[in-house]
C-alpha positions in Angstrom: 0.0 0.0 0.0 1.3 3.4 -0.9 1.8 6.1 1.6 -0.3 9.2 1.8 2.5 11.2 0.3 2.8 8.8 -2.7 -1.0 9.0 -3.2 -0.8 12.9 -3.2 2.0 12.6 -5.8 0.0 10.3 -8.1 -3.1 12.6 -7.8 -1.0 15.6 -8.7 -1.8 17.5 -5.5 1.8 17.8 -4.5 5.0 17.9 -6.6 8.2 16.0 -5.9 10.1 19.0 -4.7 7.5 19.8 -2.0 7.4 16.2 -0.9 11.2 16.0 -0.6 11.2 19.3 1.4 8.6 17.9 3.8 10.6 14.7 4.3 13.8 16.8 4.9 12.0 19.1 7.5 10.6 16.1 9.3 14.0 14.3 9.5 15.6 17.5 10.7 13.0 17.9 13.4 13.6 14.3 14.6 17.4 14.9 14.7 16.9 18.0 16.8 14.6 16.0 19.2 17.2 13.2 19.6 20.0 15.7 20.1 18.2 17.9 22.7 16.3 15.0 24.3 13.0 16.9 24.1 9.9 16.0 22.2 8.1 18.5 20.0 4.6 19.3 21.0 2.0 18.3 18.5 -0.4 21.2 18.8 -3.0 19.8 16.5 -3.1 16.6 18.6 -3.4 18.5 21.8 -6.2 20.6 20.4 -8.0 17.5 19.2 -7.7 15.9 22.7 -8.9 19.0 24.4 -11.9 19.2 22.0 -12.6 15.5 22.7 -12.5 16.1 26.4 -14.9 19.0 26.2 -17.3 17.0 24.1 -17.2 14.2 26.5 -17.9 16.5 29.5 -20.8 18.1 27.6 -22.2 14.7 26.8 -22.0 13.7 30.5 -23.8 16.9 31.5 -26.6 16.3 28.9 -27.0 12.7 30.1 -27.2 13.8 33.7 -29.9 16.4 32.8 -31.8 13.8 30.7 -31.6 11.3 33.6 -32.8 13.9 36.1 -35.8 14.8 33.9 -36.7 11.1 33.5 -36.5 10.6 37.2 -38.7 13.6 37.9 -41.2 12.4 35.3 -41.3 9.0 37.0 -41.8 10.5 40.4 -44.7 12.6 39.1 -46.3 9.5 37.5 -46.0 7.6 40.8 -47.6 10.4 42.7 -50.5 10.7 40.2 -51.0 7.0 40.4 -51.1 7.0 44.2 -53.6 9.8 44.3 -55.8 8.1 41.7 -55.8 4.8 43.5 -56.3 6.1 47.0 -58.5 9.2 46.8 -61.4 9.3 49.1 -64.9 10.5 48.5 -65.7 14.0 49.8 -69.2 12.9 50.7 -72.4 14.8 50.0 -70.5 18.1 50.2 -72.7 20.1 52.5 -70.0 21.5 54.9 -67.3 24.0 53.6 -63.8 23.1 54.8 -61.3 26.0 54.3 -57.5 25.4 53.9 -54.6 27.4 52.7 -52.7 26.5 49.5 -49.6 28.6 49.2 -50.9 32.1 50.2 -54.4 31.6 49.0 -57.4 30.2 51.0 -59.2 27.5 49.2 -62.5 25.7 50.1 -63.8 22.2 49.5 -67.2 20.9 50.4 -67.3 17.7 52.4 -69.7 15.7 54.5 -69.6 15.8 58.3 -67.9 12.4 58.5 -65.2 13.4 56.1 -64.7 16.7 58.0 -64.3 14.7 61.2 -61.6 12.6 59.5 -59.8 15.7 58.2 -59.8 17.3 61.6 -58.6 14.1 63.3 -55.8 13.9 60.8 -56.8 10.6 59.2 -57.4 12.2 55.8 -55.0 14.7 54.1 -55.6 17.2 51.4 -53.3 16.8 48.4 -53.4 19.2 45.4 -52.4 17.6 42.1 -52.9 19.4 38.8 -55.1 22.2 40.3 -57.5 19.7 41.9 -57.8 19.0 45.6 -58.1 15.4 46.5 -58.4 13.6 49.9 -56.1 10.7 50.6 -55.3 8.7 53.7 -52.4 10.0 55.9 -50.2 7.0 55.1 -50.4 7.7 51.4 -49.9 11.4 52.0 -46.7 10.6 53.9 -45.4 8.6 50.8 -46.4 11.5 48.6 -44.5 14.0 50.9 -41.4 11.8 50.6 -41.4 12.3 46.8 -42.7 15.9 46.6 -43.7 17.7 49.8 -45.2 20.7 48.0 -48.2 18.7 46.8 -49.4 17.9 50.4 -51.4 20.9 51.4 -53.1 20.2 54.7 -52.0 17.7 57.4 -53.8 18.0 60.8 -51.8 16.5 63.6 -53.5 14.0 65.7 -53.6 15.4 69.2 -54.0 12.2 71.3 -51.4 13.2 73.8 -51.6 16.1 76.3 -48.4 17.7 77.5 -47.7 17.5 81.2 -47.2 21.2 81.7 -50.3 22.3 79.6 -52.3 24.7 81.9 -55.5 24.1 79.8 -55.3 20.3 80.0 -58.3 20.1 82.3 -60.6 22.1 80.0 -62.5 20.2 77.4 -63.2 21.6 73.9 -66.9 21.2 72.9 -67.6 18.9 70.0 -70.0 21.3 68.3 -67.5 24.2 68.2 -67.2 25.5 64.7 -64.9 28.4 63.5 
């Protein structure tokens, strides 16, 4: 097989004089390297390696962004599925239940039994896609692990009374409504 230089000569791209001059310069450079003990720096090769390194870094960044987006999408799908499978009925909807979403006050209409479960902390309000849904507290905890911003209202169950509570002996009437 012919060398690249021979191929250029046959194609007429280079004449014999230029080919001979290139060989002479190359041999002089090698002699100088052997004499001084240093190697010449191939700038084109270094530039190619630097470009390759930058391209690899950019590809890694793009892959990381793509993986993060796919993970976020999977989490959103899991949350939507949990809400769909575990949402509870709001009942007949005769009692207004007010809650805050961000810095706005929203209202849902629930039955008396559902309101009692909300107040007791057994049901939790979750906002997904602009709609307010009721889910059990266990499911809301799983949703909060994935995205806490979706869980809007969690009432704490107050079964325990603190020992130093000065109002512990006073009972709150059941029919008290705000």
